C-alpha positions as CSV (number, residue, x, y, z in Angstrom):
1,M,-42.1,13.0,-19.8
2,T,-40.9,16.2,-21.5
3,V,-38.6,18.4,-19.6
4,Q,-38.5,22.1,-20.5
5,L,-35.5,24.2,-19.6
6,A,-35.0,27.9,-19.8
7,L,-31.9,29.1,-21.7
8,R,-30.6,30.7,-18.6
9,Q,-30.3,27.2,-17.1
10,L,-27.9,26.2,-19.9
11,E,-24.2,26.9,-19.8
12,I,-22.2,26.9,-23.0
13,P,-18.4,26.7,-22.5
14,E,-16.1,29.0,-24.4
15,G,-15.4,27.7,-27.8
16,Q,-18.4,25.4,-27.9
17,R,-21.8,25.6,-29.5
18,L,-25.3,24.5,-28.6
19,R,-27.5,23.2,-31.5
20,L,-31.3,23.2,-31.2
21,H,-33.5,21.4,-33.8
22,D,-37.1,21.8,-35.0
23,L,-37.6,25.4,-33.9
24,N,-40.2,27.4,-35.8
25,W,-39.8,31.2,-36.4
26,Q,-41.8,32.2,-33.3
27,E,-39.7,30.0,-31.1
28,F,-36.5,31.4,-32.7
29,E,-37.8,35.0,-31.9
30,A,-38.7,34.0,-28.4
31,I,-35.2,32.6,-27.8
32,L,-33.6,35.8,-29.2
33,G,-35.7,37.8,-26.8
34,E,-34.6,35.6,-23.8
35,L,-30.9,35.8,-24.8
36,G,-31.2,39.6,-25.0
37,E,-28.9,42.0,-26.8
38,H,-26.1,42.3,-24.3
39,R,-24.3,39.0,-24.5
40,A,-21.1,37.4,-25.7
41,S,-22.8,34.5,-27.6
42,R,-23.5,34.5,-31.3
43,I,-26.5,32.8,-33.1
44,A,-27.1,31.3,-36.5
45,Y,-30.6,30.0,-37.6
46,F,-31.6,28.3,-40.7
47,D,-34.7,26.2,-41.6
48,G,-35.5,25.2,-38.0
49,I,-32.0,24.7,-36.7
50,L,-30.5,27.2,-34.2
51,E,-26.9,27.3,-33.2
52,V,-25.7,29.3,-30.2
53,R,-22.0,29.6,-30.0
54,M,-19.7,31.0,-27.3
55,P,-16.5,32.5,-28.8
56,L,-13.0,32.0,-27.2
57,P,-11.0,35.1,-26.2
58,E,-8.6,34.6,-29.1
59,H,-11.6,34.6,-31.4
60,E,-12.5,38.1,-30.2
61,V,-8.9,39.3,-30.6
62,D,-8.7,38.1,-34.2
63,K,-12.1,39.5,-34.9
64,E,-11.2,43.0,-33.8
65,L,-7.9,42.9,-35.6
66,I,-9.3,41.8,-38.9
67,G,-12.1,44.2,-38.7
68,D,-9.7,47.1,-38.0
69,I,-7.6,46.0,-40.9
70,V,-10.6,46.2,-43.2
71,K,-11.4,49.6,-41.9
72,L,-7.8,50.8,-42.5
73,I,-7.9,49.5,-46.1
74,L,-11.2,51.2,-46.8
75,D,-10.0,54.5,-45.3
76,T,-6.7,54.3,-47.1
77,F,-8.3,54.0,-50.5
78,G,-11.1,56.5,-49.7
79,I,-13.9,53.9,-49.9
80,E,-16.9,54.9,-47.9
81,F,-18.5,52.3,-45.7
82,E,-20.7,51.6,-42.7
83,C,-19.7,49.0,-40.1
84,F,-22.6,47.1,-38.4
85,G,-20.5,44.8,-36.2
86,S,-22.4,41.8,-34.9
87,T,-25.9,43.1,-35.7
88,T,-28.6,40.4,-35.8
89,F,-29.8,39.9,-39.4
90,K,-32.9,37.9,-39.9
91,R,-35.7,37.4,-42.4
92,Q,-38.7,35.2,-41.7
93,E,-39.6,34.3,-45.3
94,M,-36.0,33.0,-45.7
95,K,-36.2,31.1,-42.4
96,S,-32.8,32.5,-41.6
97,G,-31.0,34.6,-39.0
98,I,-27.3,35.3,-38.4
99,E,-25.0,37.4,-36.3
100,P,-21.6,37.9,-38.0
101,D,-18.5,38.5,-36.1
102,T,-18.4,41.8,-38.0
103,C,-19.8,43.1,-41.2
104,F,-19.7,46.1,-43.6
105,Y,-21.9,47.9,-46.0
106,I,-19.7,49.2,-48.8
107,A,-21.5,49.2,-52.2
108,N,-24.7,49.9,-50.2
109,H,-23.2,52.2,-47.6
110,H,-25.3,55.2,-48.7
111,R,-28.5,53.3,-47.9
112,M,-27.4,52.6,-44.4
113,V,-26.2,56.0,-43.2
114,G,-28.0,56.9,-40.0
115,K,-29.7,53.5,-39.7
116,R,-30.2,52.2,-36.2
117,R,-32.8,49.5,-36.8
118,L,-32.8,47.1,-39.7
119,N,-35.5,45.3,-41.7
120,L,-34.1,43.0,-44.3
121,A,-37.5,43.1,-46.1
122,I,-36.5,46.6,-47.2
123,D,-32.8,47.0,-46.2
124,P,-30.0,45.3,-48.1
125,P,-27.9,42.6,-46.4
126,P,-24.2,43.4,-45.7
127,D,-21.8,43.6,-48.6
128,L,-19.1,41.9,-46.6
129,S,-19.4,39.7,-43.5
130,I,-16.5,38.2,-41.6
131,E,-16.5,35.0,-39.4
132,I,-13.7,33.8,-37.2
133,D,-13.1,30.0,-36.7
134,V,-14.8,27.2,-38.6
135,T,-18.1,28.3,-40.1
136,S,-20.8,25.6,-39.7
137,F,-23.3,24.4,-42.3
138,T,-26.1,26.3,-40.5
139,Q,-24.1,29.5,-40.7
140,L,-23.2,29.2,-44.4
141,K,-26.8,28.3,-45.3
142,A,-28.1,31.3,-43.3
143,Y,-25.7,33.6,-45.1
144,E,-26.7,32.2,-48.5
145,A,-30.4,32.6,-47.7
146,L,-29.9,36.2,-46.7
147,Q,-27.9,36.9,-49.9
148,V,-24.7,38.3,-48.3
149,A,-22.5,38.9,-51.3
150,E,-19.1,38.2,-49.8
151,L,-18.1,36.2,-46.8
152,W,-14.7,35.9,-45.2
153,C,-13.9,32.9,-43.0
154,Y,-10.7,33.0,-41.0
155,S,-9.7,29.6,-39.4
156,N,-6.5,27.7,-38.7
157,H,-4.3,30.7,-39.9
158,Q,-6.0,30.8,-43.3
159,L,-8.5,33.1,-44.9
160,S,-11.2,31.7,-47.2
161,I,-13.3,34.0,-49.4
162,Y,-16.8,32.9,-50.4
163,I,-18.6,34.8,-53.2
164,L,-22.3,34.5,-53.7
165,H,-23.0,33.0,-57.2
166,G,-26.8,32.7,-57.7
167,D,-28.0,31.3,-54.4
168,R,-24.7,29.4,-53.5
169,Y,-21.3,30.3,-52.4
170,I,-18.2,29.6,-54.4
171,D,-14.6,29.7,-53.3
172,S,-12.5,32.6,-54.6
173,D,-8.8,33.6,-54.3
174,V,-9.7,37.2,-54.9
175,S,-12.0,39.6,-52.9
176,P,-14.4,41.5,-55.2
177,T,-14.3,44.3,-52.6
178,F,-10.5,44.5,-52.9
179,P,-9.6,43.0,-56.2
180,N,-6.1,44.4,-56.5
181,L,-5.0,43.2,-53.0
182,K,-3.7,39.8,-52.1
183,I,-6.1,39.6,-49.1
184,T,-5.8,35.8,-48.5
185,E,-2.1,36.2,-48.0
186,A,-2.1,39.5,-46.2
187,I,-4.7,38.8,-43.4
188,P,-3.0,35.7,-42.1
189,N,0.3,37.5,-42.2
190,F,-0.9,40.4,-40.1
191,V,-2.6,38.1,-37.6
192,A,0.7,36.2,-37.2
193,I,2.5,39.5,-36.6
194,A,-0.1,40.4,-34.0
195,I,0.5,37.1,-32.2
196,N,4.3,37.4,-32.1
197,Q,4.8,41.2,-31.9
198,G,1.4,42.7,-30.8
199,R,-1.5,44.4,-32.4
200,S,0.2,47.8,-32.9
201,A,3.0,46.1,-34.9
202,A,0.5,44.4,-37.1
203,M,-1.3,47.6,-37.8
204,R,2.0,49.3,-38.6
205,A,2.9,46.5,-41.0
206,C,-0.5,46.8,-42.6
207,R,-0.1,50.6,-43.2
208,Q,3.4,49.9,-44.7
209,W,1.9,47.3,-47.0
210,L,-0.9,49.6,-48.1
211,S,1.6,52.4,-48.8
212,E,3.6,50.1,-51.1
213,E,0.4,48.9,-52.8
């Protein structure tokens, strides 16, 4: 006997993820519709596998801090950008969908000014996406399929930078977006300051660091 459950009947504890297999695109779209737009969970879909994850509170704190640091760097150096937060990015022909913790259009910012609805068949993917905590195989494959040029993953007090090379990510010590900054050293340092002294202290330290750079 097959038992069918509605998603509203499933409870995902904070810090955990639910993985569903063998979902076609129509089923993925139906689940997105049932989940709705106003929710705390994040999704990742690639080639029939859907992950629904529920972030921890500290995840959200780190996400906001790192996102604000990126905005501060961009503003300091006069680099124009558009921030699209945790927008759902999906493309049926790539069998992929992802919701980053936060993301930015930088090189393609001029194409995204005023955009309120996205269609990746005609719109570019984000230039920079950021994920907090361990990124799963499904998430990485979705990002690769959607051709997101640069991905930052912050986990266990370390920042990893992935650069798209062809259709696969490679590790990098340098961010192409900020090639003259030691981003992999700076981000963990500012997160540590926020944990010990508070967010305002971390942002002040970031401003001081940028003035010296």
